[in-house]
LUMMAR-186876 format. One record per residue: chain; residue number from 0; residue in one letter; z, y, x of N, C-alpha, C in turn. Coordinates in Angstrom, 2 decimals. Each point is the difference from the previous one (the first is absolute). Layout:
<recs>
+--------+-----+--------+---------+---------+---------+---------+---------+---------+---------+---------+---------+
! chaine ! num ! residu !    n_pz !    n_py !    n_px !   ca_pz !   ca_py !   ca_px !    c_pz !    c_py !    c_px !
+--------+-----+--------+---------+---------+---------+---------+---------+---------+---------+---------+---------+
!      A ! NUM !      a !       Z !       Y !       X !       Z !       Y !       X !       Z !       Y !       X !
...
+--------+-----+--------+---------+---------+---------+---------+---------+---------+---------+---------+---------+
</recs>
This chain:
<recs>
+--------+-----+--------+---------+---------+---------+---------+---------+---------+---------+---------+---------+
! chaine ! num ! residu !    n_pz !    n_py !    n_px !   ca_pz !   ca_py !   ca_px !    c_pz !    c_py !    c_px !
+--------+-----+--------+---------+---------+---------+---------+---------+---------+---------+---------+---------+
!      A !   0 !      x !   -7.75 !  118.21 !   49.53 !   -0.60 !   -0.64 !   -0.25 !   -0.62 !   -0.89 !    1.11 !
!      A !   1 !      x !    0.18 !   -1.61 !    0.24 !   -0.19 !   -0.87 !    0.74 !   -0.99 !   -0.92 !    0.03 !
!      A !   2 !      x !   -0.93 !    0.36 !    1.84 !   -1.17 !   -1.38 !   -0.42 !    0.70 !   -1.16 !    0.85 !
!      A !   3 !      x !   -0.66 !   -1.22 !   -0.60 !    0.89 !   -0.86 !    0.71 !   -1.68 !   -1.32 !    0.42 !
!      A !   4 !      x !   -0.89 !    1.19 !    0.41 !   -1.48 !   -1.22 !    0.78 !    0.52 !    0.35 !    0.97 !
!      A !   5 !      x !   -0.95 !   -0.79 !    1.39 !   -0.06 !   -0.20 !    0.91 !   -0.73 !    0.96 !    0.64 !
!      A !   6 !      x !    0.56 !    0.67 !    1.75 !   -0.72 !    1.40 !    0.31 !   -1.44 !    0.14 !   -0.03 !
!      A !   7 !      x !   -0.82 !   -1.32 !   -0.15 !   -1.66 !   -0.52 !   -0.17 !   -0.47 !    0.73 !   -1.22 !
!      A !   8 !      x !    1.48 !   -0.29 !   -0.84 !   -0.62 !    0.29 !   -1.17 !   -0.27 !    1.61 !   -0.57 !
!      A !   9 !      x !    1.38 !    0.32 !    0.53 !    0.25 !    1.17 !   -0.21 !   -1.30 !    1.10 !    0.96 !
!      A !  10 !      x !   -0.53 !   -0.38 !    0.85 !   -1.04 !    0.59 !    0.64 !   -1.22 !    0.45 !   -0.42 !
!      A !  11 !      x !   -0.08 !   -1.23 !   -1.44 !   -1.13 !    0.20 !   -0.47 !   -0.19 !    1.34 !   -1.53 !
!      A !  12 !      x !    1.85 !    0.37 !   -0.01 !    0.33 !    1.21 !   -1.17 !    1.23 !   -0.94 !   -0.45 !
!      A !  13 !      x !    1.03 !    1.62 !   -0.29 !    0.83 !   -0.11 !   -0.29 !    0.36 !    1.44 !   -1.35 !
!      A !  14 !      x !    1.28 !   -0.47 !   -0.57 !    0.14 !    1.27 !   -1.21 !    1.12 !    1.38 !    1.24 !
!      A !  15 !      x !   -0.62 !    1.12 !    0.22 !    0.59 !    0.77 !    0.97 !    1.24 !   -0.16 !    0.02 !
!      A !  16 !      x !    0.68 !    0.30 !   -0.77 !    1.25 !   -0.28 !   -0.20 !    1.46 !   -0.66 !    0.04 !
!      A !  17 !      x !   -0.94 !   -1.22 !    0.40 !    0.95 !   -1.63 !    0.14 !    0.65 !    0.01 !    1.63 !
!      A !  18 !      x !    1.16 !   -0.71 !   -0.15 !    0.36 !   -0.51 !    1.64 !   -0.29 !   -1.50 !   -0.41 !
!      A !  19 !      x !   -0.52 !   -0.44 !    1.66 !   -0.32 !   -1.22 !   -0.04 !    1.07 !   -1.30 !    0.11 !
!      A !  20 !      x !    0.35 !   -0.94 !   -0.33 !    0.78 !   -1.31 !    0.66 !   -0.95 !   -1.09 !   -0.09 !
!      A !  21 !      x !   -0.96 !   -0.65 !    0.97 !   -0.34 !   -1.20 !   -0.13 !    0.98 !   -0.76 !   -0.87 !
!      A !  22 !      x !   -0.75 !   -0.80 !   -1.09 !    0.87 !   -1.59 !   -0.30 !   -0.16 !   -0.65 !    0.76 !
!      A !  23 !      x !   -0.61 !   -0.62 !    0.97 !   -0.29 !   -1.03 !    0.60 !    0.94 !    0.25 !    1.07 !
!      A !  24 !      x !    0.57 !    1.38 !    0.63 !    0.81 !    0.00 !    1.18 !    1.55 !   -0.88 !    0.21 !
!      A !  25 !      x !    0.33 !   -0.30 !    0.24 !    0.92 !   -0.89 !    0.20 !    1.59 !    0.96 !   -0.75 !
!      A !  26 !      x !   -0.29 !    0.54 !    0.54 !    1.11 !    1.19 !   -0.42 !   -0.68 !    1.63 !   -0.46 !
!      A !  27 !      x !   -0.87 !   -0.96 !   -1.38 !   -0.37 !    1.00 !   -1.20 !    1.15 !    0.92 !   -0.71 !
!      A !  28 !      x !    1.13 !   -1.31 !   -0.56 !    1.07 !    0.76 !   -0.42 !    0.70 !    1.56 !    0.44 !
!      A !  29 !      x !    0.60 !   -0.70 !    1.55 !    0.41 !    1.17 !    0.53 !   -1.28 !    1.37 !    0.14 !
!      A !  30 !      x !   -1.24 !   -0.34 !    0.29 !   -0.51 !    1.11 !   -0.08 !    0.02 !    0.58 !   -1.37 !
!      A !  31 !      x !   -0.36 !   -0.40 !   -1.08 !    0.22 !    0.28 !   -1.37 !    0.84 !    0.92 !   -0.03 !
!      A !  32 !      x !    1.33 !   -0.70 !    0.30 !    1.20 !    0.85 !   -0.21 !    0.28 !    1.08 !    0.36 !
!      A !  33 !      x !   -0.15 !    0.24 !    1.45 !   -0.78 !    1.12 !    1.19 !   -0.83 !    0.59 !   -0.71 !
!      A !  34 !      x !   -0.62 !    0.19 !   -1.19 !   -0.96 !    0.77 !    0.11 !   -0.25 !    0.63 !   -1.47 !
!      A !  35 !      x !    0.60 !   -0.49 !   -1.22 !    0.32 !    1.00 !   -1.18 !    1.61 !    0.15 !    0.14 !
!      A !  36 !      x !   -0.53 !    0.57 !   -1.42 !    1.82 !    0.77 !   -0.36 !    0.12 !   -1.09 !   -0.87 !
!      A !  37 !      x !    1.64 !   -0.46 !    0.22 !    0.31 !   -1.16 !   -1.19 !    0.22 !    0.67 !   -1.07 !
!      A !  38 !      x !    0.49 !    1.39 !    0.15 !    0.56 !    0.36 !   -1.57 !   -1.19 !    0.27 !   -1.26 !
!      A !  39 !      x !   -0.93 !    0.05 !    0.58 !   -1.83 !    0.32 !   -0.70 !   -0.58 !   -1.41 !   -0.41 !
!      A !  40 !      x !   -0.80 !    0.57 !   -0.75 !   -1.13 !   -1.35 !   -0.35 !   -1.00 !   -0.40 !    0.53 !
!      A !  41 !      x !   -0.37 !   -0.80 !    0.95 !   -0.87 !   -0.37 !    0.45 !   -0.88 !   -0.56 !   -0.28 !
!      A !  42 !      x !   -1.07 !    1.04 !    0.43 !   -1.82 !   -0.58 !   -0.69 !   -0.52 !   -1.29 !    1.28 !
!      A !  43 !      x !   -0.18 !   -0.81 !    0.05 !   -0.92 !   -1.43 !    0.62 !   -0.89 !    0.04 !   -0.32 !
!      A !  44 !      x !   -1.17 !   -0.64 !    0.62 !   -1.43 !   -0.36 !    0.28 !   -0.16 !   -0.68 !    1.20 !
!      A !  45 !      x !   -1.17 !   -0.67 !   -0.37 !   -0.26 !   -1.06 !    0.73 !   -1.94 !    0.09 !    0.18 !
!      A !  46 !      x !   -0.54 !   -1.05 !    0.51 !   -1.49 !   -0.07 !   -0.98 !   -0.30 !    0.18 !   -0.90 !
!      A !  47 !      x !    0.29 !   -1.02 !   -1.18 !    0.06 !   -0.23 !   -0.62 !    1.48 !   -0.50 !   -1.52 !
!      A !  48 !      x !    0.89 !    0.43 !    0.56 !    1.37 !   -0.22 !   -0.63 !    0.63 !   -1.10 !    0.52 !
!      A !  49 !      x !   -1.02 !   -1.40 !    0.63 !    0.98 !   -1.41 !    0.19 !    1.41 !    0.47 !    0.69 !
!      A !  50 !      x !   -0.18 !    0.49 !    1.06 !    0.94 !    0.19 !    1.39 !    0.71 !    1.04 !   -0.46 !
!      A !  51 !      x !   -0.21 !    0.88 !   -0.76 !    1.06 !    0.58 !   -0.15 !    0.80 !   -0.23 !   -1.23 !
!      A !  52 !      x !   -0.19 !   -0.60 !   -0.79 !    0.55 !   -1.15 !   -0.69 !    1.73 !   -0.05 !    0.10 !
!      A !  53 !      x !   -0.56 !   -1.14 !    1.41 !    0.70 !   -0.78 !    0.74 !    0.95 !    0.92 !    0.79 !
!      A !  54 !      x !   -0.32 !    0.86 !    0.68 !    0.32 !    1.38 !    0.26 !    1.30 !    0.79 !   -0.71 !
!      A !  55 !      x !   -0.66 !    0.20 !   -1.15 !    1.09 !    0.76 !   -1.15 !    1.20 !   -1.05 !   -0.23 !
!      A !  56 !      x !   -0.24 !   -1.59 !    0.39 !    1.36 !   -0.46 !   -0.49 !    0.87 !   -0.24 !    1.12 !
!      A !  57 !      x !   -0.49 !    0.05 !    1.37 !    0.44 !   -0.17 !    0.88 !    0.95 !    1.52 !    0.02 !
!      A !  58 !      x !   -0.47 !    1.05 !   -0.62 !    1.12 !    1.30 !    0.82 !    0.35 !    0.29 !   -1.20 !
!      A !  59 !      x !    0.06 !   -0.71 !   -1.45 !    0.94 !    0.02 !   -1.03 !    1.05 !   -0.54 !    0.26 !
!      A !  60 !      x !   -0.22 !   -0.82 !    0.78 !    1.54 !   -1.00 !    0.31 !    0.63 !    0.50 !    0.51 !
!      A !  61 !      x !   -0.62 !    1.27 !    1.05 !    1.04 !    0.73 !    0.61 !    0.40 !    1.27 !   -0.97 !
!      A !  62 !      x !   -0.31 !    0.16 !   -1.10 !    0.69 !    0.67 !   -0.69 !   -1.32 !    1.24 !    0.02 !
!      A !  63 !      x !   -1.23 !    0.29 !    0.07 !   -0.67 !    1.21 !    0.18 !   -0.95 !   -0.27 !   -1.32 !
!      A !  64 !      x !   -0.03 !    1.37 !   -1.17 !   -0.42 !   -0.07 !   -0.94 !   -1.62 !   -0.08 !    0.51 !
!      A !  65 !      x !   -0.85 !   -1.21 !   -0.53 !   -1.58 !    0.00 !    0.33 !   -0.83 !    0.06 !   -0.80 !
!      A !  66 !      x !   -0.90 !    0.54 !   -0.17 !   -1.58 !   -0.05 !   -1.31 !   -0.95 !   -0.61 !    1.58 !
!      A !  67 !      x !   -0.91 !   -0.79 !   -0.67 !   -1.28 !   -0.61 !    0.43 !   -0.78 !    0.85 !   -0.09 !
!      A !  68 !      x !   -0.82 !    0.63 !    0.61 !   -1.68 !    0.48 !   -0.21 !   -0.72 !   -1.50 !   -1.04 !
!      A !  69 !      x !   -0.28 !   -0.06 !   -0.99 !   -0.73 !   -1.32 !   -0.39 !   -1.97 !    0.01 !    0.43 !
!      A !  70 !      x !   -0.17 !   -0.46 !    0.65 !   -1.42 !    0.13 !    0.62 !    0.08 !    0.24 !    1.22 !
!      A !  71 !      x !    0.70 !    0.51 !    0.36 !    0.29 !    0.41 !    1.96 !   -0.52 !    1.31 !    0.00 !
!      A !  72 !      x !   -0.66 !   -0.30 !    1.35 !   -0.89 !    1.13 !    0.18 !   -1.27 !    0.39 !    0.28 !
!      A !  73 !      x !   -0.41 !   -1.66 !   -0.74 !   -1.44 !   -0.24 !   -0.49 !   -0.22 !    0.98 !   -1.27 !
!      A !  74 !      x !    0.64 !   -0.44 !   -1.02 !    0.15 !    0.37 !   -0.89 !    0.14 !    1.42 !   -0.35 !
!      A !  75 !      x !    0.97 !    0.72 !    0.81 !    0.24 !    1.44 !   -0.09 !   -0.78 !    1.01 !    0.85 !
!      A !  76 !      x !   -1.05 !   -0.30 !    1.19 !   -1.42 !   -0.06 !    0.76 !   -1.09 !    0.30 !   -0.83 !
!      A !  77 !      x !    0.15 !   -1.43 !   -0.95 !   -1.09 !    0.54 !   -1.05 !   -0.27 !    0.86 !   -1.22 !
!      A !  78 !      x !    1.61 !    0.45 !   -0.28 !    0.20 !    0.88 !   -1.01 !    0.04 !    1.26 !    0.35 !
!      A !  79 !      x !    0.18 !    0.17 !    1.49 !    0.42 !    1.78 !    0.66 !   -1.27 !    0.10 !    0.95 !
!      A !  80 !      x !   -1.20 !   -0.78 !    0.10 !   -1.21 !    0.71 !    0.67 !   -0.65 !   -0.37 !   -0.69 !
+--------+-----+--------+---------+---------+---------+---------+---------+---------+---------+---------+---------+
</recs>
């Protein structure tokens, strides 16, 4: 699972098993590729799902199998708290 939000956003809460790569960083792709196992399906999330949709396209272009978590952290938090 990869959280693509900013450090400020992750400070407000995150899914425990997530790794982090800020989509807005210039080296996002390199960060993300270092943190994920490219042989496995990667679940992505951001705050609401828009940014992770864009991140999914970037990672899919690198050959990563990606699933975007619909509704992002906001929806996950609502359903799990």
